C-alpha positions in Angstrom: 10.7 23.2 7.6 9.9 24.7 4.2 7.6 22.9 1.8 10.4 22.7 -0.7 12.8 21.1 1.8 10.0 18.7 2.9 9.3 17.8 -0.8 13.0 17.1 -1.4 13.3 14.9 1.7 10.1 13.0 0.7 11.3 12.4 -2.8 14.7 11.3 -1.4 13.0 8.8 0.9 11.0 7.4 -1.9 14.1 7.1 -4.1 16.0 5.4 -1.3 13.2 2.9 -0.9 13.3 2.2 -4.6 17.1 1.7 -4.4 16.8 -0.6 -1.5 14.1 -2.7 -3.3 16.3 -3.0 -6.3 19.2 -4.0 -4.0 16.9 -6.7 -2.6 16.5 -8.1 -6.1 13.0 -6.7 -6.8 12.2 -6.3 -10.5 11.9 -2.7 -11.6 8.7 -3.2 -13.7 6.4 -6.1 -14.5 8.3 -9.0 -16.1 5.7 -8.6 -19.0 7.9 -5.7 -20.1 5.3 -2.9 -20.1 3.6 -0.6 -17.7 -0.1 -0.3 -17.2 -1.9 2.4 -15.1 -4.5 -0.1 -13.9 -4.4 -3.8 -13.6 -7.9 -5.4 -13.7 -9.0 -8.0 -11.2 -8.8 -10.9 -13.7 -5.0 -10.2 -14.4 -3.6 -11.9 -11.3 -0.1 -12.1 -12.7 -0.1 -8.3 -13.2 -1.4 -7.5 -9.7 1.2 -5.6 -7.7 3.3 -5.1 -10.8 1.9 -1.9 -12.3 0.9 1.6 -11.2 -2.5 0.7 -9.7 -4.6 -2.3 -9.0 -7.4 -3.3 -6.5 -4.9 -3.2 -3.6 -4.3 0.5 -4.3 -7.4 1.2 -2.2 -5.6 -0.4 0.7 -2.7 2.0 0.4 -5.0 5.0 0.2 -6.6 3.8 3.4 -3.1 3.5 4.9 -2.8 7.2 4.2 -6.1 7.9 6.0 -4.9 5.9 9.0 -1.4 7.4 9.1 -2.7 10.9 8.9 -5.0 10.4 11.9 -2.3 8.4 13.8 0.4 11.0 13.2 -2.0 13.9 13.9 -2.9 12.4 17.3 0.7 11.9 18.2 2.4 14.9 16.7 -0.3 17.7 16.5 2.3 20.4 16.9 4.4 19.3 13.9 3.5 20.6 10.4 1.5 18.4 8.0 4.6 18.2 5.9 6.6 16.7 8.7 3.8 14.3 9.4 3.7 13.4 5.7 7.4 12.5 6.0 6.5 10.2 8.9 3.8 8.6 6.8 6.3 8.1 4.0 8.7 6.4 6.4 6.0 4.1 7.7 4.8 3.1 4.2 8.3 2.7 2.9 9.2 0.5 5.8 6.1 -1.6 5.0 7.0 -1.8 1.3 10.5 -3.1 2.3 9.0 -5.7 4.7 6.2 -6.7 2.3 8.8 -7.6 -0.3 11.1 -9.5 2.0 11.2 -13.3 1.5 9.6 -13.8 4.9 6.4 -11.8 4.2 6.2 -13.1 0.6 6.3 -16.6 1.9 3.7 -15.7 4.6 1.3 -14.4 1.9 1.7 -17.6 -0.1 1.0 -19.9 2.8 -1.6 -17.9 4.7 -3.7 -16.2 2.0 -5.1 -16.9 -1.4 -2.0 -15.3 -3.0 -0.4 -18.7 -3.8 1.6 -17.3 -6.7 2.5 -14.0 -5.2 6.1 -13.1 -5.9 6.2 -9.6 -4.4 5.8 -6.1 -5.9 7.7 -4.5 -8.7 9.7 -1.5 -7.7 7.3 0.7 -9.8 4.3 -0.7 -7.9 6.0 -0.1 -4.5 6.9 3.5 -5.4 3.3 4.1 -6.5 2.0 2.4 -3.3 3.8 5.2 -1.4 2.4 7.8 -3.7 -1.2 6.4 -3.3 -0.7 6.4 0.5 0.3 10.1 0.2 -2.9 10.8 -1.8 -4.9 9.2 1.1 -2.9 11.1 3.7 -3.6 14.5 2.0 -7.2 13.5 1.4 -7.7 12.9 5.1 -5.9 16.2 5.9 -8.2 18.2 3.7 -11.6 16.6 4.0 -13.9 16.1 7.0 -13.4 12.9 9.0 -16.8 11.5 8.1 -16.0 11.8 4.4 -12.7 10.0 4.9 -14.3 7.3 7.0 -17.1 6.7 4.4 -14.6 6.7 1.6 -12.5 4.1 3.5 -15.6 1.9 4.1 -16.6 2.2 0.4 -13.1 1.2 -0.7 -13.1 -1.8 1.6 -16.5 -3.0 0.5 -15.7 -2.4 -3.2 -12.5 -4.4 -3.0 -14.2 -7.1 -1.0 -17.0 -7.4 -3.6 -14.7 -7.4 -6.7 -11.6 -9.4 -5.5 -12.8 -11.0 -2.2 -9.9 -9.2 -0.4 -9.2 -5.9 1.2 -7.0 -4.3 3.8 -9.0 -5.7 6.7 -8.9 -9.3 5.4 -5.3 -8.9 4.3 -4.2 -8.0 7.9 -6.4 -10.7 9.4 -5.0 -13.4 7.1 -1.4 -12.3 7.5 -1.6 -12.1 11.3 -4.1 -14.9 12.1 -5.1 -16.9 9.1 -8.7 -18.3 9.2 -9.3 -21.3 7.0 -13.0 -20.3 6.4 -11.9 -17.0 5.0 -9.3 -18.5 2.8 -11.8 -21.0 1.4 -14.3 -18.2 0.8 -11.7 -16.0 -0.9 -10.8 -18.9 -3.2 -14.3 -18.9 -4.6 
């Protein structure tokens, strides 16, 4: 598959995800009416509404993990085809994450009591950030990627008391002690 065809398919997959999110009733951009590149930790209402926030690091780590997972399973396919697989996985997660079932689960099992889901803009950029992580993992040594992932996890843990690991734990098997600690 040519790089051009792969790029077109990838963009179409992202556009289809955005269209499905809009059809699900997700807001296109933050209800505040403007777009920020970065949402700081103290802007809880803007989290998951703009281009990047502290959870962006989780999506970059998704890219690391998807690269390794797809490389292990499909070594003979091109990196471009594996990137399409990663887009599919991340897009599926974005659709699930913004379903009423997962939004309600976040509200009841995590500290995200007021979570209302992502804006379409944020979901699209979550896919883009995942791709950045995917291509980072493709180009750099494994040890650099692993150290970067650990750094991202520890940084987010320090700043917002949450990260990919805790997010998964609290979504799958909520632990009250973690929820209390996250609440400050």
